[in-house]
C-alpha positions in Angstrom: -72.0 130.8 32.5 -75.2 132.3 33.8 -77.4 131.6 30.8 -76.8 128.3 28.9 -79.7 128.6 26.5 -79.0 129.2 22.9 -81.8 130.4 20.6 -81.5 127.7 17.9 -84.2 129.3 15.8 -82.4 132.6 15.8 -79.0 131.0 14.9 -80.6 129.0 12.2 -82.2 132.1 10.8 -78.8 133.9 10.8 -77.3 130.9 9.0 -80.3 130.8 6.6 -81.0 127.2 7.5 -84.5 125.8 7.6 -84.8 123.4 10.6 -87.7 121.2 11.5 -89.1 121.3 15.1 -87.4 118.0 15.7 -84.1 119.4 14.6 -84.5 122.5 16.7 -85.2 120.4 19.8 -82.3 118.0 19.1 -79.8 120.8 18.4 -80.9 122.7 21.5 -80.2 119.6 23.7 -76.9 119.0 22.0 -75.8 122.7 22.4 -76.9 122.6 26.0 -74.6 119.5 26.6 -71.7 121.3 24.9 -72.2 124.4 27.1 -72.1 122.1 30.2 -68.8 120.7 29.1 -67.5 124.2 28.5 -68.6 125.2 32.0 -66.4 122.3 33.3 -63.4 124.0 31.8 -63.8 127.0 34.2 -63.1 124.6 37.1 -59.6 123.9 35.8 -56.8 125.6 37.8 -54.8 127.6 35.3 -52.8 129.7 37.8 -49.3 130.3 36.6 -49.9 129.0 33.1 -48.9 131.4 30.3 -51.5 132.2 27.7 -50.9 130.8 24.3 -52.6 131.1 20.9 -51.5 127.6 19.8 -50.8 124.3 21.5 -47.4 124.0 19.9 -44.6 126.5 19.0 -45.1 127.9 15.5 -42.2 128.6 13.2 -41.9 129.0 9.4 -39.5 126.7 7.7 -38.4 128.7 4.6 -35.9 127.4 2.1 -33.8 129.6 -0.1 -35.5 130.7 -3.3 -33.2 129.1 -5.8 -34.1 127.8 -9.3 -34.2 124.1 -9.7 -34.3 122.0 -12.9 -37.7 120.9 -14.2 -38.8 117.7 -16.0 -37.6 117.0 -19.5 -40.4 117.2 -22.0 -40.1 113.5 -22.8 -40.4 112.5 -19.1 -43.4 114.8 -18.7 -45.2 113.6 -21.8 -44.6 110.0 -20.9 -47.5 110.1 -18.4 -49.7 112.4 -20.5 -53.1 110.8 -21.5 -53.1 112.8 -24.8 -50.3 114.6 -26.6 -49.7 116.2 -30.0 -46.5 117.7 -31.5 -44.6 117.2 -28.3 -47.1 119.1 -26.2 -49.8 118.1 -23.7 -53.3 118.1 -25.1 -56.2 119.0 -23.0 -60.0 119.4 -23.7 -61.2 122.8 -24.7 -62.6 124.6 -21.7 -63.8 127.9 -23.4 -67.1 128.0 -25.2 -67.0 129.7 -28.6 
């Protein structure tokens, strides 16, 4: 890359982050180091390598959409911290 400087103040302003002068200096140095490592990637010979968007092959494993049995109410309520009249009791979450 021709220009490896990143305007940390500008990026912080875009992200609405207040940085101290010490943080601006430190992040600038760290970003410069990162850009140096990125430049090293341009030295890698990639001739004949097919471009990919992922490191591994992606495939969806989809099962058939078939109904399955659920828990019996007794089994479900056995682990419930609070129950009443055969139902799970939860704290009220709506203000009146």
